[in-house]
N, C-alpha and C positions, 0 to 999 in steps of 0.2 A: 443459360441468356447472359446477356453483359451484366446487369448489374450483380449478379450470383458470382462473377467472374470478379468484380471490382471488391466485392465483400470476403472474397477467398484471398485476395492480394491484402487487404487489410490485415486479415487475420495472420496473413505470413510474417507482415512488418508490425503487428502490434505484440502478438501471443506465441510466448515460447509453450509449447509443451512436449517436456522432454521423455514424458513416460504415457504414451497414448492408452487410453483405457475406454473405447467406445460406448463397453456394457457398464462403466459406471452408474451408480444411482444418484450421484452427486457430483459437482465440480467445485473446488475451491480455486478462486480467483486471487492470486498474489498481488499486492501492489508494493514495491522496493521503495527504499529510502532515498532522499534527496542525493544527487549525483549518483545513484547505485544502477546497477544493471542488474540482470534475470540468474546471473549464475549460481547464486546460494538458493534462491526461492523454489527457482523452476525443477531443483534436484529433489525437492522435497516430496515428488511425485513417486519417488521410489519407497519414499517410508511411510506414505499413509496406505491404509489399507486398499483392497482392489476396488472397494466401493467408491473410492473418491478418485476423480482424476483432477489434477494440476493444472492451472494456465497460471503464467506469469505475464504480467502485464511489460513490455518494453517501451520506454519511454521515446519519445523523440530525438536525435542529437546523439544517438550513443549505440554501440556495437552494430548491427546491420543497419542501423538509422542513423550512423554517422554524419552523411551529407544532407540529412533533412534539417532545416531550421527548428532551434528549438521551441517548445510550447510557449506561447504569450501568456497565458492566464488558466487560472483553475477551468473554466468554462469551455474553453477548446480543449482541453484534456479528457473532460466528463464526456464532451458530445463524441469525441472519437472514440473513447472507450465504448460507450452506449451504443453508438452505430453500429462498429463493428462486431459486437458480442451479442447484439439485440436478439439475432434468432438462438443462439446456442441458451441464453438466458431463460428463452420463454419455453425452451424444450424440456429441460429437465431442473431440479432444484439445483441451487447453486449458496456458496458461504463465500466472504469476503475475508482477506486477512491482509492488512498492511502493518508496516514499521515506520515511524516516524512520519515524515511527510507521506507516506502511503496510506497512513492511516486517515490523513484528512482529505486524500483524494477519494480512496475506498467511500469515506462516508458521503462524500459529496455526489459517487456517483450512484449510491445507494441512493439517497434523499431524490436522483431526479429519477432514478427507475422507479419511485415510488409514487412520485407525483405526477409524471406523464405516463406512467404505464401500468400501474397498479402492482407492481414487481418487487420482493423484497427479499433480502438473502434469507436462509433459514437461519444462519448463526453471522455474528459480526464480529472479528477476532480485531482487537486494536493491541498494537506494541509501540510503547514508547511515545506516546503522544496525548495532550491534553483532550478534555472534551470540548468540543468544537464551539459549545455555549460558553466558554469560559474566558475570563477577563484576562486570562494569562497568556492569549495569544496577543492580546493587544500589542507589546512589546516588540513583537515582532515585525510589526507594519511600519515602524519608525527606524528600522536598521538600513541604512545604506549602504547595500552591500556592493553595488557598482564601485564606490569609493576603496571597500576595503583592497588593502595590498594582497598580493599573492601571497604573500609570506604570511598573514595572518588567518589567512583562509587554511592554507599548508599547517599553522600550528593546531589549529581548530580541529581539523581533520586528525591531526595525529592524536590530539589529547581525547576527541570520542572515540576512537579508534575505528574499525571497520574497512580501513584501506591497508591493504598488506604494506609493509615499508617499501619493499622494493619498488615497488610502482611508483613512490614517492621520489625514487632516486632519479628515475628516468625522466629528464626535462620534458620531453614531448608529451610523456602520459600525465605529467604533472600538471602541466600547462591546461591541458584538456580537462582533468579531473576538476581544476580548479573553476574553469570555464562552466562546466555542467553543475557544478554543485551551485553555483551562482547564480545560474539561469533557472535550476530548479528551485531554488530560495525566492525568487522574483515572483516566481508561480504561486509559491506558499502566501505571499503577499498578498495575493490578488483573491485568496480565499478568505469566504466571511459567511458567518451563517446567526441569524437572527432565530430566537426562539419565539414562537408566539405563545402567547400565555396559556393555552388551552390543549394547544395542538400537539400529541405525542405521535413524531411522523413513523416509528416502527413498532411491530409487534415481537419480533425476534428477539431471542437472547444476545446480550453482548458480553464479550470477555476480554479482560484488560489485561494484556500483560506489561510488566517493565523491569527493568535490571534494579537490585537494590543498592547498588552504589552509582546511578544515575542522578540526574538532579529531578527533585520530586515532580511530579505530575498534579494537576486538578483535574481528579477522574470522576468526582462525584457527580460533574452533568450529564455523565454517560447515563444515569439511573432517570435522569428527565427524558430522555429520548425514545425511551422505550416501554413498553407495556410487559415487555419479558423480563426473564430475571439478567441481573447485573452481574456479573462476578469480576475480584480482582487477585491476580496472581504476581507476586512478586518474586524474580528467580536470582541467584546470583550473578553480578557482574555488574558493568555499566552499560553505556546507551548501546553498544551492541552486544548484549549478553547473549542475544540468538544465535550468534556465532558460535558458541562454547559448545561443541557436540553434546554432551550431557544435556544442556539445554533444550537442545536440536530435538532430541530424543523426549524430553519431555512435551515442550508443543506438539512435535507433529504425533505424538500419542493422544494427547489430550484433545486437540483438535480432532482427529478421526473419531475419538470418541462422542465427543459434543455432537458432530454432522451424524453421526451414529442412533445417537440419541433422538435427534430431532424427529425421529418417526417418519423418515423417508418412506 
């Protein structure tokens, strides 16, 4: 029927599943960083055990969605992910992994799923991000990213790493990267979360990863957001510590173990 076809088209656009595992017990949905694509996290599918199928979310304005307008705010991204993935998320258990911008988006999607559909991940994996209820997020709102010169953004991207330097040498690619980063950053500025006095939104375990040489993150607030366990792991490297092969092995093994221990 027609609506099914529309959802199929939505999946084709939004989700990269490089290693299909229809019999997997659980899905890991990965949310990339600002300016990022799906190439790295989609490949985690071959490193996680056969019991886990990996979906990587592709944001508008890049890769096969290059001709689509960028998202305008966090709510529209949350709504797109939810509407496209709802059927999949209802049919078998799922976990979320997000890095940086992707952490905030994954949290916002998880919150929406819990409030509207009573669904929640079996585990939330957060990387390189403040707790969503932290005051450390406030300064982000006041940065006027549109006024920042391309050179400043490039300098920032070079400092944090994560972008192969050969890409930054090509002017067209460089311009596109800067634009994509700025647009994702504007979306991040529309993210807000006010924690009510008593209401603990989640019951799943939350694991926070970060690079030891990255700037420090305010992570304590994550503990207030779940009645499950919260754990913290610091790995060697900067903001893009997860691109180091040894860290990637640790992450994929640890994530597999946590998901399998969730008693699926």
